[in-house]
C-alpha positions in Angstrom: 0.0 0.0 0.0 1.9 3.1 -1.2 2.1 6.1 1.2 2.4 9.4 -0.5 3.7 12.7 0.9 2.1 15.7 -0.7 4.6 18.5 0.1 2.8 21.7 -0.4 -0.8 22.7 -1.0 -2.3 21.5 -4.2 -5.7 22.0 -5.9 -8.5 20.0 -4.4 -9.0 18.0 -7.6 -5.6 16.3 -7.0 -6.6 15.5 -3.4 -9.9 14.1 -4.6 -8.0 11.8 -7.0 -5.9 10.5 -4.1 -9.0 10.0 -1.9 -10.8 8.1 -4.6 -7.9 5.7 -5.3 -8.2 2.4 -3.3 -5.1 1.4 -1.4 -3.5 4.8 -1.2 -2.7 6.7 2.0 -1.1 10.1 2.1 0.2 13.0 4.3 -0.7 16.5 3.2 1.6 19.4 4.2 0.1 22.7 3.1 3.2 24.8 3.8 5.7 25.1 0.9 9.0 24.7 2.7 11.7 22.1 3.2 11.3 22.2 7.0 7.6 21.4 6.9 7.9 18.2 4.8 11.3 16.8 5.7 10.3 15.2 9.0 7.7 13.1 7.2 9.8 11.8 4.3 11.0 8.7 6.1 7.7 7.0 5.7 6.9 8.1 2.1 6.9 5.7 -0.8 6.3 8.7 -3.1 6.6 12.5 -2.8 4.6 15.1 -4.7 6.6 18.3 -4.4 5.9 21.9 -5.2 8.8 24.5 -5.6 10.7 23.9 -2.3 14.2 22.3 -2.3 14.8 18.6 -2.2 18.5 18.2 -1.4 20.5 15.0 -1.2 20.4 15.0 2.6 16.7 14.8 2.6 16.6 12.2 -0.1 19.0 10.1 2.0 16.4 10.1 4.8 13.7 8.9 2.4 14.5 5.2 2.8 11.2 4.0 1.3 11.1 6.5 -1.6 10.3 5.1 -5.0 9.3 8.1 -7.1 9.2 11.9 -6.9 6.6 13.9 -8.8 7.0 17.6 -9.5 3.9 19.8 -9.4 5.1 21.5 -12.6 7.9 21.2 -15.2 10.9 22.8 -13.6 13.1 20.8 -11.2 16.1 23.1 -10.4 15.5 22.7 -6.6 15.6 18.9 -6.7 18.9 17.0 -6.5 18.3 14.8 -9.5 21.7 13.1 -9.3 20.9 11.9 -5.7 17.7 10.5 -7.0 19.3 8.8 -10.0 22.0 7.2 -7.9 19.3 5.3 -6.0 17.2 4.6 -9.1 14.4 6.9 -8.1 12.6 8.5 -11.1 11.6 12.2 -11.1 8.4 12.9 -13.0 7.2 16.2 -14.3 3.8 17.1 -15.6 3.3 17.4 -19.4 2.0 20.4 -21.3 -0.5 21.6 -18.7 0.8 25.1 -17.8 2.1 26.6 -21.0 -1.1 28.5 -21.7 -1.4 30.1 -18.3 2.4 31.0 -18.1 2.2 32.5 -21.6 -0.8 34.6 -20.7 1.0 35.8 -17.6 4.0 36.8 -19.6 1.8 38.9 -21.9 0.1 40.4 -18.9 3.4 41.4 -17.3 4.5 42.8 -20.7 1.4 44.9 -20.9 1.5 45.9 -17.2 5.1 47.2 -17.6 4.4 48.9 -20.9 1.3 50.7 -19.6 2.6 51.4 -16.1 -0.4 49.6 -14.7 0.7 49.4 -11.1 2.0 52.9 -10.8 -1.1 54.4 -12.5 -3.4 52.3 -10.2 -1.6 53.7 -7.1 -1.6 57.3 -8.5 -5.3 57.1 -9.4 -6.3 55.8 -5.9 -4.3 58.7 -4.4 -6.0 61.3 -6.5 -3.2 61.9 -9.0 -5.3 61.8 -12.1 -2.8 63.9 -13.9 -0.3 61.1 -14.0 -1.8 60.3 -17.4 -0.3 63.5 -18.8 3.3 62.3 -18.2 3.0 60.1 -21.3 5.1 57.3 -19.7 3.3 54.4 -21.3 4.1 52.6 -24.6 2.5 50.1 -26.9 3.2 46.6 -28.0 2.0 47.1 -31.5 4.9 47.5 -34.0 7.5 46.6 -31.4 10.1 43.8 -31.5 10.0 40.9 -29.1 12.9 38.6 -28.4 12.0 35.2 -26.9 15.0 33.5 -25.2 13.8 29.9 -25.3 11.3 28.6 -27.8 9.7 25.6 -26.1 6.0 25.2 -25.5 5.7 28.4 -23.5 7.9 30.5 -25.7 6.0 29.4 -28.8 2.7 30.3 -27.2 4.0 33.7 -26.1 5.2 34.3 -29.6 1.7 33.6 -31.1 0.0 35.8 -28.5 2.5 38.6 -29.1 1.8 38.5 -32.9 -1.8 39.0 -32.2 -0.8 42.3 -30.6 1.0 43.3 -33.7 4.5 42.6 -32.5 7.3 41.2 -34.7 8.9 38.2 -32.9 12.3 36.7 -33.0 13.5 33.8 -30.9 16.9 32.4 -29.7 17.0 28.7 -28.9 19.9 26.6 -30.2 18.0 23.4 -29.3 14.8 24.1 -31.2 14.2 22.6 -34.6 14.3 25.1 -37.5 10.8 24.2 -38.5 9.5 25.2 -35.1 10.2 28.9 -35.9 8.8 28.7 -39.4 5.6 27.1 -38.2 4.6 30.2 -36.3 6.3 32.9 -38.4 9.0 33.7 -35.9 12.5 34.8 -36.9 15.2 32.5 -35.6 18.3 34.3 -34.3 21.6 32.7 -33.5 23.6 35.8 -32.3 22.1 36.6 -29.0 24.0 39.9 -28.5 22.8 41.3 -31.8 19.2 40.2 -31.0 19.3 41.9 -27.6 20.3 45.1 -29.2 17.4 44.9 -31.6 14.7 44.0 -29.1 12.1 46.3 -27.5 10.9 43.5 -25.2 12.8 40.4 -24.0 10.9 37.4 -22.5 12.8 34.5 -20.9 11.6 30.9 -21.3 14.6 28.7 -20.5 15.7 26.8 -17.4 18.4 28.1 -15.0 22.0 27.6 -16.1 24.8 26.3 -14.0 27.0 28.9 -15.7 25.2 31.8 -13.9 22.8 34.5 -15.0 21.8 34.8 -18.6 21.3 38.5 -18.3 23.9 40.5 -16.5 25.7 43.8 -16.8 27.1 43.0 -20.2 23.7 42.1 -21.6 21.9 45.0 -20.1 24.5 47.4 -21.7 23.4 46.0 -25.1 19.7 46.7 -24.6 17.9 49.8 -25.7 17.3 52.2 -22.8 13.6 51.8 -23.4 13.7 48.0 -23.4 11.4 46.0 -21.1 12.6 42.6 -19.6 10.0 40.0 -18.7 10.9 36.8 -16.7 8.4 34.0 -16.0 11.1 31.3 -16.1 13.7 31.2 -13.3 15.0 34.0 -11.1 18.6 32.8 -11.4 18.5 33.8 -15.1 18.9 37.5 -14.2 21.6 39.2 -12.2 19.2 41.0 -9.9 21.7 43.6 -8.7 22.7 44.5 -12.2 19.0 44.7 -13.2 18.2 47.0 -10.3 21.2 49.3 -11.1 20.4 49.4 -14.9 16.8 50.4 -14.1 17.7 53.1 -11.6 20.4 54.5 -13.9 17.8 54.8 -16.7 19.8 52.3 -18.9 16.7 50.1 -19.1 13.0 50.9 -19.4 11.3 48.5 -17.1 11.2 44.9 -15.9 8.3 42.6 -15.1 9.1 39.4 -13.2 7.3 36.5 -11.7 10.4 34.8 -10.3 13.3 35.7 -8.1 16.5 33.9 -7.1 15.3 33.6 -3.5 11.6 33.1 -2.9 10.0 34.7 -1.0 12.5 37.6 -1.2 13.7 39.4 1.9 11.8 42.5 2.7 14.7 44.8 1.8 15.3 43.3 -1.6 16.2 46.2 -3.9 13.8 45.1 -6.7 10.9 45.3 -4.3 11.6 49.0 -3.8 12.2 49.8 -7.5 9.4 51.7 -9.1 10.3 50.4 -12.6 9.7 46.8 -11.6 6.4 44.9 -11.7 6.5 41.8 -9.6 4.1 38.8 -9.1 4.7 36.0 -6.6 5.7 33.1 -8.9 2.1 32.8 -9.8 2.2 32.5 -13.6 1.1 28.9 -13.6 -1.3 29.1 -10.7 -4.6 30.0 -12.3 -7.5 28.0 -11.0 -7.6 26.0 -14.2 -3.9 25.3 -14.4 -3.6 24.5 -10.7 -6.2 21.8 -11.1 -4.5 20.4 -14.2 -1.1 20.3 -12.4 -2.5 18.7 -9.3 -4.2 16.0 -11.2 -1.2 15.4 -13.5 1.3 15.2 -10.7 -0.9 12.8 -8.7 -1.6 10.8 -11.8 2.2 10.3 -12.4 2.5 8.7 -9.0 -0.5 6.5 -9.4 0.6 5.5 -12.9 4.1 4.6 -11.6 2.8 2.2 -9.1 0.4 0.7 -11.7 3.3 0.3 -14.1 1.8 2.6 -16.7 3.7 5.9 -16.3 4.6 7.8 -19.5 8.4 7.5 -19.5 8.6 10.7 -21.5 7.7 12.5 -18.3 10.7 11.0 -16.3 13.5 13.5 -16.5 16.2 11.1 -15.3 15.0 7.9 -17.0 18.2 7.7 -19.1 20.5 8.1 -16.1 18.7 5.4 -14.1 18.8 3.0 -17.1 22.5 3.7 -17.6 23.2 3.1 -13.9 21.4 -0.2 -13.9 23.1 -1.4 -17.0 26.5 -0.4 -15.6 25.7 -2.3 -12.4 24.7 -5.4 -14.4 27.9 -5.3 -16.4 30.2 -5.3 -13.3 
């Protein structure tokens, strides 16, 4: 009888699926933190995890663990190597959040371009004349650079085109036909593309090589450029971003993710009037939260039933190679 640890609050549809499955028991920890779920991991046969870390030390305590299922598609906070060394698969959900994240990226783009937050505050405080400062700008006719052209990037590109934007994308791993299918210009020279762009939207995983956008990249951008990040906070040098915005070398930024979440109260970007921030909520619409909850629970149930889609196992190849190596010894 598998016992599942649900580490972090998930949509009720996922809980209902667990409750309706015979032979399943589970612990539910609503708080999204390592400290809240770690004491319970020793009795878990499976863990469904949100965005909190899952380091090697915690995995070592999970003596019964057979599978980890991520409530999403990113897995930067999980020590995949530690899982693979023990033959424990890490599953992610399929294409369930691309539409909500893409819509959020466009929302942030529009919010930054139209100074939505600042104008809301000014209007509530009686400053109706803020409209005469002509601070806002349009998307129509502007150039958008997508860094990353997977499912989310492609959907953002399509939505941006509906707003009259010309779209280019940088992704060395995407097939050439992927760009042509949606009428997006493929660019290989990132620095040249950065200099051309009016808007930049990030849709790639974090890199072990450090931030993708730092002082050098910000120096290439137009002083009116707007940077949007719904991917990973580590992609941006936050100190350099804050400095570029305050010095007027960059127009605005709109971000859903930060390197440390939640950020400390004195984080400079929280005090920067040129920044629009949301609390890593791009994929947490009611509809998407339900899809992710059901999909991440389904991965666990399918694993124990022997029917899991192996395309959703991010470390399947590593586990297979480890097992084959052990058999050859």
